[in-house]
C-alpha positions in Angstrom: 15.8 32.6 13.7 12.9 30.2 14.5 15.4 27.4 15.4 17.1 29.4 18.2 13.9 31.1 19.3 11.7 28.1 19.7 14.0 25.1 20.2 16.3 24.0 23.0 19.8 22.9 22.0 21.4 20.5 24.4 24.0 17.8 24.8 22.5 14.3 24.5 23.7 10.8 25.3 22.7 9.9 21.7 25.4 10.1 18.9 24.2 13.6 17.9 24.7 16.7 19.9 21.3 18.4 19.3 17.7 17.8 18.2 14.8 19.8 17.0 11.9 19.6 19.4 8.3 19.7 18.5 7.3 21.2 21.8 7.0 25.0 22.4 9.2 26.1 25.3 7.7 29.1 27.1 10.0 31.8 28.6 9.3 30.8 32.2 9.3 27.1 31.6 12.0 24.8 33.0 14.1 23.4 30.2 14.0 19.6 29.7 17.1 17.5 30.1 16.0 15.0 27.3 13.3 14.7 24.8 10.4 12.5 25.6 10.0 10.9 22.2 9.9 7.3 20.8 11.3 8.4 17.5 14.2 10.8 18.1 17.0 8.3 18.0 15.7 6.7 14.8 15.3 10.1 13.2 18.9 10.9 14.1 20.1 7.6 12.6 18.1 8.2 9.5 19.3 11.8 9.1 22.9 10.6 9.1 22.5 7.8 6.7 19.0 7.7 5.0 18.1 4.6 2.9 16.5 4.7 -0.5 13.0 4.3 1.0 13.4 7.3 3.2 14.7 9.4 0.4 11.7 8.6 -1.7 9.4 9.3 1.3 10.9 12.8 1.8 11.6 13.9 -1.7 8.6 12.4 -3.5 8.1 12.1 -7.2 8.0 14.7 -9.9 4.6 15.5 -11.3 5.7 14.5 -14.8 6.5 11.0 -13.5 2.9 10.4 -12.4 0.5 8.0 -14.1 -3.2 8.6 -13.4 -4.5 5.0 -13.1 -8.1 5.8 -12.2 -10.3 4.7 -15.2 -7.0 4.5 -17.2 -8.1 1.8 -19.7 -4.7 1.2 -21.2 -2.9 0.9 -17.9 -5.5 -1.2 -16.2 -5.8 -3.7 -19.0 -2.0 -4.0 -19.1 -1.4 -4.4 -15.3 -4.3 -6.9 -15.1 -2.7 -9.2 -17.6 -2.6 -12.8 -16.3 1.2 -12.6 -16.5 1.2 -10.0 -13.7 -1.3 -11.9 -11.4 0.5 -13.3 -8.3 0.7 -17.1 -8.2 -0.5 -17.1 -4.6 -3.5 -15.4 -3.0 -5.3 -15.5 0.3 -7.6 -18.5 0.2 -11.0 -16.9 0.5 -14.0 -18.3 -1.4 -13.2 -18.5 -5.1 -16.1 -16.2 -6.0 -14.8 -13.6 -3.5 -12.5 -11.9 -5.9 -10.8 -8.6 -5.5 -12.4 -5.6 -7.1 -10.9 -4.0 -10.2 -8.8 -1.5 -8.4 -7.8 -3.8 -5.6 -6.2 -6.2 -8.1 -4.7 -3.2 -9.9 -3.1 -2.2 -6.6 -1.8 -5.7 -5.8 -0.3 -6.3 -9.2 1.3 -2.8 -9.3 2.8 -3.2 -5.8 4.4 -6.6 -6.5 5.6 -5.5 -10.0 7.0 -2.1 -9.0 10.6 -1.4 -8.1 9.5 1.8 -6.4 10.5 1.7 -2.7 7.1 3.2 -1.7 3.7 2.1 -2.9 0.5 3.7 -1.6 -3.2 2.8 -1.7 -6.1 5.2 -0.8 -9.1 3.3 0.3 -12.4 4.8 1.7 -14.0 2.9 4.6 -15.0 -0.7 3.8 -13.2 -0.9 0.4 -10.9 -3.8 1.4 -7.5 -2.3 2.2 -6.7 -5.2 4.6 -8.2 -7.7 2.0 -5.7 -6.6 -0.6 -2.8 -6.7 1.9 -3.7 -10.4 2.6 -3.2 -11.2 -1.0 0.2 -9.6 -0.9 1.1 -11.5 2.3 0.1 -14.7 0.6 2.1 -13.8 -2.5 5.3 -13.3 -0.5 4.8 -16.5 1.4 4.5 -18.4 -1.9 7.6 -16.7 -3.2 9.6 -17.9 -0.2 8.2 -21.4 -0.6 9.6 -21.4 -4.2 13.0 -20.8 -2.6 12.3 -23.7 -0.2 11.5 -26.1 -3.1 15.0 -25.5 -4.4 16.5 -27.3 -1.4 17.2 -31.0 -2.0 16.5 -31.6 1.7 14.7 -29.6 4.4 17.9 -29.5 6.5 19.5 -27.3 3.8 17.4 -24.4 5.1 20.0 -23.8 7.9 23.7 -23.5 7.7 26.4 -23.3 10.4 28.7 -20.4 11.0 31.0 -19.1 13.8 30.0 -15.8 15.4 33.7 -15.0 15.9 36.5 -16.7 14.1 38.0 -17.9 17.3 34.8 -19.5 18.6 35.0 -23.2 19.2 31.4 -24.0 18.2 29.2 -23.1 15.2 25.7 -21.7 15.5 22.8 -22.6 13.3 21.9 -19.8 10.9 19.0 -19.5 8.5 20.0 -19.7 4.9 20.2 -16.1 3.6 17.9 -17.0 0.6 15.0 -17.4 3.1 15.6 -14.0 4.8 14.4 -11.7 2.0 10.7 -12.0 2.8 10.4 -10.4 6.2 7.0 -8.6 6.6 6.0 -6.1 9.3 2.6 -4.4 9.7 2.9 -1.1 11.6 0.8 1.9 12.4 0.4 4.6 15.0 -2.9 2.9 15.8 -2.2 0.0 18.1 -5.7 -1.5 17.6 -5.3 -1.5 13.9 -2.0 -3.5 13.8 -3.2 -5.9 16.6 -6.5 -6.5 14.7 -4.6 -7.6 11.6 -2.3 -10.0 13.4 -5.1 -11.5 15.4 -7.5 -11.8 12.5 -5.3 -13.5 10.0 -4.9 -16.8 11.8 -8.6 -17.1 12.7 -10.0 -20.4 11.5 -12.9 -18.6 9.7 -10.3 -16.9 7.4 -9.5 -20.1 5.6 -11.7 -23.0 6.8 -15.4 -22.6 6.0 -18.2 -25.1 6.9 -18.8 -27.6 4.0 -22.4 -27.2 2.9 -23.6 -29.8 0.5 -26.8 -28.7 -1.4 -29.6 -31.3 -1.9 -29.5 -31.1 -5.7 -26.2 -29.4 -6.5 -25.5 -27.9 -9.9 -22.3 -28.8 -11.7 -20.9 -25.4 -10.7 -21.8 -26.0 -7.0 -20.1 -29.4 -7.1 -16.9 -28.0 -8.5 -16.8 -25.3 -5.8 -17.5 -28.0 -3.2 -14.5 -30.0 -4.5 -12.4 -26.9 -4.3 -13.3 -26.4 -0.6 -12.8 -30.1 0.2 -9.3 -30.0 -1.3 -8.4 -26.8 0.6 -9.7 -28.4 3.8 -7.5 -31.5 3.2 -4.3 -29.5 3.0 -5.2 -26.9 5.7 -5.5 -29.8 8.2 -1.7 -30.3 7.8 -1.3 -26.9 9.4 -3.4 -27.8 12.5 -0.4 -29.2 14.4 0.8 -25.7 15.2 -2.6 -24.1 15.3 -2.7 -24.5 19.1 0.2 -22.0 19.4 -1.7 -19.5 17.3 -4.9 -20.1 19.2 -3.2 -19.4 22.5 -1.9 -16.1 21.0 -5.2 -14.8 19.7 -7.5 -16.5 22.3 -9.5 -18.0 19.5 -9.6 -21.1 17.3 -6.9 -20.9 14.6 -6.1 -22.6 11.3 -2.3 -22.3 11.8 0.7 -20.3 12.9 0.9 -17.2 10.6 1.1 -13.8 12.4 2.0 -12.4 15.8 1.5 -9.3 17.8 4.9 -7.9 18.8 6.0 -4.4 19.6 5.8 -3.8 23.3 8.0 -5.9 25.5 5.0 -7.5 27.2 3.7 -8.7 23.8 7.1 -10.1 22.8 7.5 -11.9 26.1 4.1 -13.4 25.7 5.1 -14.8 22.3 8.4 -16.1 23.6 6.7 -17.9 26.5 4.5 -19.7 24.1 7.3 -20.6 21.7 9.9 -21.9 24.1 10.1 -23.8 27.4 10.9 -21.7 30.4 13.2 -24.3 31.9 15.9 -26.7 30.6 13.9 -29.8 31.3 11.6 -29.2 28.3 8.7 -30.7 30.1 6.0 -28.4 28.7 4.6 -30.2 25.6 2.4 -27.2 24.6 5.3 -25.0 23.6 6.2 -24.7 19.9 9.7 -26.2 20.3 8.2 -29.2 22.1 5.6 -29.7 19.4 8.2 -29.4 16.7 10.3 -32.0 18.4 7.4 -34.4 18.7 6.4 -34.0 15.1 9.9 -34.6 13.9 9.8 -38.1 15.5 6.3 -39.0 14.3 7.0 -39.1 10.5 9.7 -39.4 7.9 10.4 -35.7 7.5 12.6 -36.1 4.4 9.9 -38.1 2.5 7.2 -35.7 3.6 9.3 -32.8 2.4 9.7 -34.4 -1.0 6.0 -35.1 -1.3 5.1 -31.5 -0.2 7.6 -30.1 -2.8 5.9 -32.2 -5.4 2.4 -31.1 -4.4 3.5 -27.5 -4.4 5.1 -27.8 -7.8 2.1 -29.6 -9.3 -0.2 -26.8 -8.2 2.2 -24.1 -9.4 2.4 -25.9 -12.8 -1.4 -26.0 -12.9 -1.5 -22.3 -12.2 1.1 -21.6 -14.9 -0.9 -23.8 -17.4 -4.2 -22.0 -16.5 -2.5 -18.6 -17.0 -1.1 -19.8 -20.3 -4.6 -20.9 -21.4 -6.1 -17.6 -20.3 -3.4 -15.7 -22.3 -4.2 -17.9 -25.3 -7.9 -17.2 -24.9 -7.1 -13.6 -24.6 -5.0 -13.5 -27.7 -7.7 -15.6 -29.5 -10.4 -13.2 -28.4 -8.3 -10.2 -29.7 -7.7 -12.0 -33.0 -11.4 -13.0 -33.4 -12.5 -9.6 -32.5 -10.1 -8.1 -35.0 -11.4 -10.5 -37.6 -15.0 -9.7 -36.7 -14.2 -6.0 -37.2 -12.5 -6.8 -40.5 -15.6 -8.7 -41.6 -17.7 -5.7 -40.6 -15.5 -3.7 -42.9 -15.9 -6.4 -45.5 -19.6 -6.4 -45.1 -19.5 -2.7 -45.8 -17.3 -3.4 -48.9 -19.8 -6.2 -49.9 -22.6 -3.7 -49.9 -20.5 -1.3 -51.8 -19.7 -4.0 -54.3 -23.3 -4.8 -54.8 -24.1 -1.2 -55.3 -21.2 -1.0 -57.7 -22.4 -4.1 -59.5 -25.8 -2.5 -60.0 -24.2 0.7 -61.3 -22.0 -1.2 -63.7 -24.9 -3.2 -65.0 -26.8 0.0 -65.5 -23.8 1.5 -67.3 -23.4 -1.6 -69.5 -27.1 -1.6 -70.4 -26.9 2.1 -71.1 -23.9 1.6 -73.2 -25.5 -1.2 -75.2 -28.6 1.0 -75.7 -26.3 3.9 -76.9 -24.4 1.4 -79.1 -27.6 0.3 -80.7 -28.7 3.8 -81.3 -25.3 4.8 -82.7 -25.2 1.8 -85.0 -28.6 2.6 -86.2 -27.5 6.2 -86.9 -24.5 4.8 -88.7 -26.7 2.6 -90.8 -28.9 5.4 -91.7 -26.0 7.7 -92.4 -24.4 5.1 -94.7 -27.7 4.7 -96.6 -27.7 8.5 -97.2 -24.1 8.5 -98.3 -24.7 5.6 -100.7 -27.7 7.5 -102.2 -25.6 10.6 -102.7 -22.9 8.5 -104.4 -25.4 7.2 -106.9 -26.7 10.6 -107.6 -23.2 12.0 -108.1 -22.3 9.2 -110.5 -25.5 9.6 -112.5 -24.8 13.3 -112.9 -21.3 12.7 -114.1 -22.3 10.4 -116.8 -24.4 13.1 -118.4 -21.3 15.1 -119.2 -20.6 15.0 -123.0 -18.1 17.7 -123.5 -14.6 17.1 -125.0 -11.9 15.8 -122.8 -10.5 19.2 -121.9 -13.8 20.8 -121.6 -15.1 17.8 -119.7 -12.1 17.9 -117.4 -12.5 21.5 -116.6 -16.2 21.3 -116.5 -15.9 18.3 -114.2 -13.6 20.1 -111.9 -16.0 22.8 -111.7 -18.8 20.5 -111.0 -16.8 18.7 -108.3 -16.2 21.9 -106.6 -19.6 23.3 -106.8 -21.8 20.3 -106.8 -24.1 20.4 -103.7 -24.4 16.7 -103.7 -20.7 16.2 -103.3 -20.7 18.7 -100.4 -23.5 16.8 -98.7 -21.7 13.5 -99.2 -18.5 14.9 -97.8 -20.3 16.3 -94.8 -21.9 12.9 -94.2 -18.6 11.2 -94.5 -17.2 13.5 -91.8 -20.2 12.7 -89.7 -19.7 9.0 -90.3 -16.1 9.2 -89.2 -17.0 11.0 -86.0 -19.8 8.4 -85.4 -17.4 5.5 -85.9 -15.0 7.1 -83.4 -17.8 7.5 -80.9 -18.9 3.8 -81.5 -15.4 2.7 -81.1 -15.0 4.5 -77.7 -18.4 3.2 -76.6 -17.3 -0.4 -77.5 -14.1 0.0 -75.5 -16.1 1.4 -72.5 -18.4 -1.5 -72.8 -15.5 -4.0 -72.7 -14.0 -2.2 -69.7 -17.3 -2.3 -67.8 -18.0 -5.9 -68.7 -14.5 -6.7 -67.4 -15.2 -4.7 -64.3 -18.4 -6.5 -63.8 -16.7 -9.8 -64.0 -14.1 -8.7 -61.4 -16.7 -7.3 -59.1 -18.7 -10.6 -59.3 -15.5 -12.4 -58.3 -15.0 -10.0 -55.4 -18.6 -10.3 -54.3 -18.3 -14.1 -54.2 -15.1 -13.8 -52.1 -16.7 -11.3 -49.8 -19.7 -13.5 -49.4 -17.6 -16.4 -48.4 -15.6 -14.4 -45.8 -18.8 -12.8 -44.5 -20.1 -16.2 -43.8 -17.3 -16.7 -41.2 -19.0 -14.1 -38.9 -21.5 -16.5 -37.4 -18.8 -19.1 -36.6 -16.5 -16.4 -35.2 -19.3 -15.0 -33.1 -19.9 -18.4 -31.6 -16.2 -18.8 -30.7 -16.2 -15.3 -29.0 -19.3 -16.3 -27.0 -17.5 -19.3 -25.7 -14.6 -17.1 -24.4 -17.0 -14.5 -23.0 -18.8 -17.3 -21.1 -15.5 -18.1 -19.3 -14.3 -14.6 -18.3 -15.2 -11.1 -17.7 -13.6 -9.3 -20.8 -12.6 -5.7 -20.8 -14.3 -4.8 -24.1 -16.1 -1.7 -25.2 -19.2 -2.5 -23.2 -17.0 -3.1 -20.1 -15.6 0.4 -20.5 -18.8 2.1 -21.3 -19.6 5.2 -19.2 -22.9 3.6 -18.0 -21.1 0.5 -16.8 -18.9 2.2 -14.1 -20.4 0.5 -11.1 -20.3 -3.0 -12.7 -16.8 -2.4 -14.0 -15.4 -1.4 -10.5 -16.9 -4.6 -9.0 -15.5 -6.9 -11.8 -12.1 -8.6 -12.4 -11.2 -9.5 -16.0 -9.4 -12.6 -17.1 -9.9 -14.6 -13.8 -11.6 -18.0 -13.3 -12.8 -19.9 -10.3 -10.3 -22.6 -11.1 -7.4 -20.2 -11.1 -8.6 -18.6 -7.9 -8.8 -22.0 -6.2 -5.3 -23.2 -7.1 -3.8 -19.8 -6.2 -5.3 -20.1 -2.7 -4.3 -23.7 -2.5 -0.7 -22.8 -3.4 -0.6 -20.5 -0.4 -1.7 -23.3 2.0 0.9 -25.6 0.5 3.5 -22.9 0.9 2.7 -22.7 4.6 3.0 -26.5 4.9 6.5 -26.2 3.5 7.4 -23.5 5.9 6.1 -25.7 8.8 8.1 -28.7 7.6 11.3 -26.6 7.6 10.7 -25.8 11.2 9.9 -29.4 12.1 13.0 -30.8 10.3 15.2 -28.3 12.1 13.5 -28.3 15.5 16.8 -28.4 17.5 18.2 -25.5 15.6 14.9 -23.6 16.1 15.2 -24.2 19.8 18.8 -22.9 19.9 18.0 -19.8 17.9 14.8 -19.1 20.0 17.0 -19.2 23.1 19.2 -16.6 21.5 16.1 -14.5 20.8 15.0 -14.8 24.4 18.4 -13.6 25.5 18.9 -11.2 22.5 19.5 -8.1 24.7 22.7 -9.7 26.1 24.0 -10.2 22.5 23.3 -6.7 21.2 26.9 -5.7 21.5 28.8 -9.0 21.8 27.1 -11.1 19.1 24.8 -9.0 16.9 24.8 -11.8 14.3 22.9 -13.9 16.8 20.3 -11.2 17.2 19.8 -10.7 13.5 19.6 -14.5 13.0 17.1 -14.8 15.8 14.9 -12.1 14.2 15.2 -13.9 10.9 13.8 -17.1 12.6 10.9 -15.1 14.2 10.0 -13.9 10.7 10.1 -17.5 9.4 7.9 -18.7 12.2 5.5 -15.7 11.8 5.5 -14.6 8.2 3.7 -11.5 9.3 4.3 -9.7 12.6 3.0 -6.4 13.8 4.2 -3.5 16.0 3.3 0.2 16.5 5.7 2.9 15.3 6.4 3.8 18.9 7.8 0.3 19.6 9.6 -0.2 16.2 13.0 1.4 17.2 13.3 -0.5 20.5 12.1 -3.8 19.0 14.6 -3.7 16.2 17.3 -2.0 18.1 20.8 -2.6 16.4 19.1 -4.1 13.3 20.6 -2.4 10.2 18.8 -0.2 7.8 16.8 -2.2 5.1 16.6 -5.2 7.5 12.8 -5.5 6.9 12.0 -6.5 3.4 8.3 -5.4 3.3 6.8 -2.8 5.6 3.0 -2.5 5.6 1.7 0.7 7.1 -2.0 0.6 8.0 -4.2 3.6 8.9 -1.5 5.8 7.5 -3.7 8.8 7.3 -3.7 9.0 11.1 0.0 9.0 11.6 2.3 12.1 11.8 5.1 11.9 9.2 7.9 11.6 11.6 6.4 8.5 13.3 7.2 6.3 10.4 10.8 7.4 9.9 12.4 4.6 12.0 10.3 1.9 10.3 11.0 3.2 6.8 14.7 3.5 7.6 14.8 -0.2 8.4 12.7 -1.3 5.4 13.5 -1.9 1.7 10.0 -1.5 0.5 6.9 0.2 2.1 3.3 -0.5 1.2 1.2 2.3 2.7 -2.6 2.1 3.0 -5.0 4.6 4.5 -7.5 7.3 3.7 -6.8 11.0 4.1 -10.6 11.6 4.4 -10.8 9.6 7.7 -9.2 10.6 11.0 -6.2 12.9 10.5 -3.0 13.0 12.6 -3.3 14.6 16.0 -0.9 17.6 16.0 -0.7 19.7 19.1 1.9 22.2 17.8 0.6 25.7 17.2 -0.2 26.6 13.6 1.9 29.7 13.8 4.9 27.8 15.0 4.6 25.3 12.2 4.4 28.0 9.5 7.4 29.8 11.1 9.5 26.6 10.9 8.4 26.0 7.3 9.3 29.5 6.2 12.6 29.5 8.0 13.8 26.3 6.5 12.0 26.9 3.2 10.1 23.7 3.4 7.0 23.0 1.3 3.5 22.6 2.9 3.6 19.0 1.7 6.3 18.4 4.4 5.2 20.6 7.3 1.5 21.2 7.9 -1.1 20.0 10.3 -2.8 18.0 7.5 0.4 16.2 6.5 0.4 12.5 7.4 2.4 9.4 6.5 -0.3 8.7 3.9 0.0 12.1 2.1 3.8 11.9 2.0 3.7 8.3 0.7 1.1 9.3 -2.0 3.5 12.0 -3.2 6.2 9.4 -3.4 4.1 7.0 -5.5 4.0 7.6 -9.3 0.8 5.6 -9.5 -2.4 7.2 -8.3 -5.1 9.8 -9.2 -5.9 13.4 -8.7 -8.7 14.3 -6.2 -10.1 17.7 -7.3 -12.1 20.2 -5.3 -13.0 23.8 -5.7 -9.6 25.0 -4.3 -7.0 22.6 -5.8 -6.3 19.1 -6.8 -4.4 16.6 -4.6 -2.4 13.6 -5.8 -3.5 10.4 -4.0 -2.3 6.8 -4.3 -4.1 4.1 -6.1 -7.8 4.4 -5.3 -10.2 1.7 -4.2 -13.8 2.4 -5.0 -15.9 -0.7 -4.1 -17.5 -0.4 -0.7 -18.6 -3.7 1.0 -19.6 -2.7 4.5 -22.5 -0.3 4.9 -26.0 -0.5 3.6 -27.8 2.5 2.2 -28.3 5.3 3.3 -25.0 5.2 5.2 -23.1 4.4 2.0 -24.8 7.3 0.2 -24.0 9.7 3.0 -20.3 8.9 3.0 -20.1 8.8 -0.8 -21.6 12.2 -1.0 -19.7 14.1 1.7 -16.2 12.6 1.1 -15.8 10.7 -2.1 -17.4 12.8 -4.9 -19.8 9.9 -5.6 -17.1 7.7 -6.9 -17.5 4.8 -4.4 -19.6 1.9 -5.7 -21.9 -0.4 -3.7 -22.1 -3.9 -5.2 -25.5 -4.9 -6.5 -25.9 -7.7 -3.9 -26.2 -5.0 -1.2 -29.9 -4.9 -2.2 -31.5 -4.3 1.2 -31.8 -0.9 3.0 -30.4 0.1 6.3 -31.7 2.8 8.6 -30.7 6.3 9.4 -32.6 8.3 12.0 -32.2 11.6 13.8 -33.2 11.4 17.4 -33.9 15.0 18.4 -32.7 15.6 21.9 -32.1 19.1 23.3 -30.7 20.1 26.7 -28.0 22.1 28.5 -24.5 20.9 28.7 -23.7 19.9 32.3 -20.1 19.0 31.9 -18.2 20.6 29.0 -20.1 19.2 25.9 -22.1 16.4 27.7 -25.9 16.8 27.6 -27.8 14.8 30.2 -30.9 14.4 28.1 -28.9 12.8 25.3 -27.3 10.4 27.8 -30.7 9.4 29.2 -32.1 8.7 25.7 -29.1 6.6 24.8 -29.5 4.5 27.9 -33.1 3.9 27.1 -32.2 2.7 23.6 -29.4 0.5 24.8 -31.5 -1.2 27.4 -33.9 -2.2 24.5 -30.9 -3.4 22.4 -29.7 -5.6 25.3 -33.2 -7.1 25.8 -33.6 -7.8 22.1 -30.5 -9.9 21.6 -29.4 -13.2 23.0 -25.7 -12.2 22.8 -23.9 -8.9 23.4 -25.3 -6.1 21.3 -23.2 -5.4 18.2 -23.4 -1.6 18.8 -20.9 1.3 19.0 -21.6 4.6 20.8 -19.5 7.3 19.3 -19.1 11.0 20.1 -16.8 13.7 18.7 -15.9 14.7 22.3 -13.8 13.0 25.0 -15.9 14.5 27.8 -19.1 13.1 26.3 -17.5 9.7 25.9 -16.3 9.6 29.5 -19.6 10.6 30.9 -21.5 8.1 28.7 -19.2 5.3 29.8 -20.0 6.0 33.5 -23.8 6.5 32.9 -24.2 3.5 30.6 -22.4 1.1 32.9 -24.3 2.3 35.9 -27.7 2.1 34.3 -27.1 -1.2 32.5 -26.0 -2.8 35.9 -29.2 -1.3 37.4 -31.7 -2.5 34.8 -30.1 -5.8 33.5 -29.5 -9.0 35.3 -26.1 -9.6 33.6 -22.7 -10.1 35.0 -21.1 -6.7 35.9 -17.8 -7.8 34.4 -19.4 -8.5 31.1 -21.1 -5.1 31.1 -17.9 -3.3 32.1 -16.0 -5.0 29.3 -18.7 -4.2 26.7 -18.8 -0.6 27.8 -15.0 -0.3 27.5 -15.0 -1.8 24.0 -18.2 -0.1 22.7 -18.1 3.5 23.8 -15.5 6.0 22.5 -14.6 8.9 20.4 -14.4 8.7 16.6 -10.6 8.1 16.8 -11.2 4.9 18.8 -13.3 3.2 16.2 -11.4 3.8 12.9 -11.0 0.5 11.2 -13.8 -1.1 13.1 -17.5 -1.8 12.3 -20.7 -2.7 14.1 -24.3 -3.4 13.0 -25.6 -0.3 14.8 -24.0 3.0 15.7 -25.3 5.7 18.0 -23.6 9.1 17.3 -24.0 11.4 20.3 -23.3 15.0 19.3 -23.3 16.6 22.7 -23.1 20.5 23.0 -25.9 23.0 23.6 -26.7 26.4 22.1 -23.7 28.1 23.9 -21.2 25.7 22.2 -21.7 26.2 18.5 -17.9 26.6 18.1 -17.5 23.0 19.3 -20.1 21.5 17.1 -18.8 23.6 14.1 -15.4 22.1 14.7 -16.9 18.6 14.4 -18.0 19.3 10.9 -15.3 21.7 9.7 -14.1 18.8 7.5 -15.9 15.6 6.4 -13.4 13.3 8.1 -15.0 12.9 11.5 -18.5 12.4 10.4 -17.3 10.2 7.5 -15.7 7.8 10.0 -18.7 7.8 12.4 -21.2 7.0 9.7 -19.2 4.3 8.0 -18.8 2.3 11.3 -22.5 1.4 10.9 -23.2 -1.6 8.7 -27.0 -1.6 9.1 -28.3 1.2 11.3 -27.1 4.7 12.2 -28.8 6.9 14.8 -27.7 10.5 15.5 -28.7 11.9 18.9 -28.6 15.7 19.1 -30.3 19.0 18.7 -31.8 18.7 15.3 -33.0 22.3 14.7 -29.5 23.6 15.7 -27.3 21.1 14.0 -29.0 19.5 11.0 -28.3 22.5 8.7 -24.6 22.4 9.3 -22.2 21.0 6.7 -22.2 17.1 6.5 -24.9 16.9 9.3 -27.2 18.3 6.6 -26.5 15.3 4.4 -27.3 12.9 7.2 -30.6 14.7 7.8 -31.4 14.6 4.1 -30.9 10.8 4.1 -32.9 9.8 7.2 -35.5 7.1 6.5 
């Protein structure tokens, strides 16, 4: 059996008696006394009592439950209904709307009861941007709970930790504890970047620029920004705390970097005084205390509630108006279509009218001819009657003779036969005339009815112009998903568009988020003494883990109230939330999920009610050091599918299989189910965009039309022999030459990344670049050292980051084709490297040897 052959069974201090190791134990290797893993205890807990989220993660969804949302008109139009649009959003500029599929993802996530949602976003498609809208939505939803309180002091209650305790402790009202948000990842840089970026002042507060001769639209947008500024200033009282945490100017206290003990201690030191004298006025608790004395908190709270409710009412009213316009548009469009049908009927009626008139005229002509025939026939009959009478009068025989003679004459007289024949013909003609007269009456009646119908159709057809004008008014207000919107040749424009949204709605949704944050801040100010007490419990939480777990849970609830969003790596998750029950976290956001091995997320998922997973399987894959043979042996032994155990399996791929909403990515070998796709790329200029789109995304990504300038891609041909593993000295020399020019041509630090597929090349370049820059530039060595540390690395280092210019150093010589072939065995590595560059991408390597290889060939074909 693979289990007994490859894994070590041992007694552990943990509740379980054995584990499965992911490390191969050689025959002559000393056995380990304990596993060296951040995740093993959480995995054991989850195995014994998995929550619903974890079950979904492992079991996935059946194929017959899947809904392909990509280009699914019916689904997209339904989910983008104003009714499903969140009331709050991140307050970016009103014109900076989410793309079509970004909003589809946001609406689906907040509406879905599924414990796991997943989004697949290529580089630069706004995965973090859509997460910000979800953060804002949840903050607004918690603010709605706050507005239910008659007083800000109602946000906290008092309870006894143990029934025999003499004193109560302050506890956050449970209604406020259902919005805890955590951003997590295997990539420490990714989660830290999110937490540090969200509070930056530039995220919400933009310089107010007043045009010389502003248009009406510009004035409206200026008023929007001014109103947003006015309310955001109310959050500045706590911005100093956030600024200290992120080392940059901040708009307010929103997110924090947690995880490692050092990070948490740094946050605690900023939040609470380190001594009982409370003399440090820069601490959060001191600032809250000061603010509580400077104003009438109760009255302020009532005003803030009123402002929030007014904005919410405004949003509701705008949505209602949009829905009415939407219904009106549908009705008008239906009426227009009906009129188009009526126009067709009108033309048919006109044709029918002409046909009837022609028929009537023909009937009248026929009637005239028939009556003339009848007249002529009657004259002939009359003439025959006279002749017959004349002949009869000549008979002079006796009565009997005359009688018999007459009978004979009647029988044999040709005149009588002719007359009788004409009488029959007359009878037939009269019948024909009668039928014709009836037909004429019918057609004249039909003509009359048709003329009435034509008059009615003409009146209804005259509506079309007025209806068209009404439709034009609605079209001028919104992007409407009509037939032209869904046309095949409108794909790019469609992906960049968002139906049924206005600047006004965007403004008030963003404003509502800011007002929600003000309410959160007021709750903290009003309850400053309770906040201080609970923060002290948080500081001493480890001493309460066994004796007073309620204090620990309550302390974490407060942290999540102070910081609506906090971040941690998977490696720190279990230790950070030690003793917290499963489902403690309400919303888990997993970033860069394509990089994470599946087991890394188990502890985080176990503690979370709902997981939102974002990433891209076509970027950096998980680093798995286990031998392929061993993986396959485990899989076969335990009869597990490849979707669970394989080197390519990641948190992202498992989450996608758990998400019923997504799309199939097809290639020559198979089709793979992915989560909701994002297609609008807003980072790289061409040709970088085209390269990535071609090698990794089947041409489905879209570059907005305002990216109308071209970037640069160049292959710098440098050959040489590798002097240390894959490092080629000539390539390093060329790089230094280029970097010195970059430093000389900029007043600030160059916005440049140097990337290589190989760690050895990265290490040698760091040493060489730092040495040469110090030699040639008159710049502080500390600055150069810091720049080198941040700007040179392997591809893995830079996922999720971007720079104006990227140098990609291939390394390797003609004896190392295996290494360079590894770098392009899949599109992932080159895809990430190319899409770090916003404006310029330079590849330094042996052109004749490398440029024909997969994916490198595409780069070479797009050099300009």
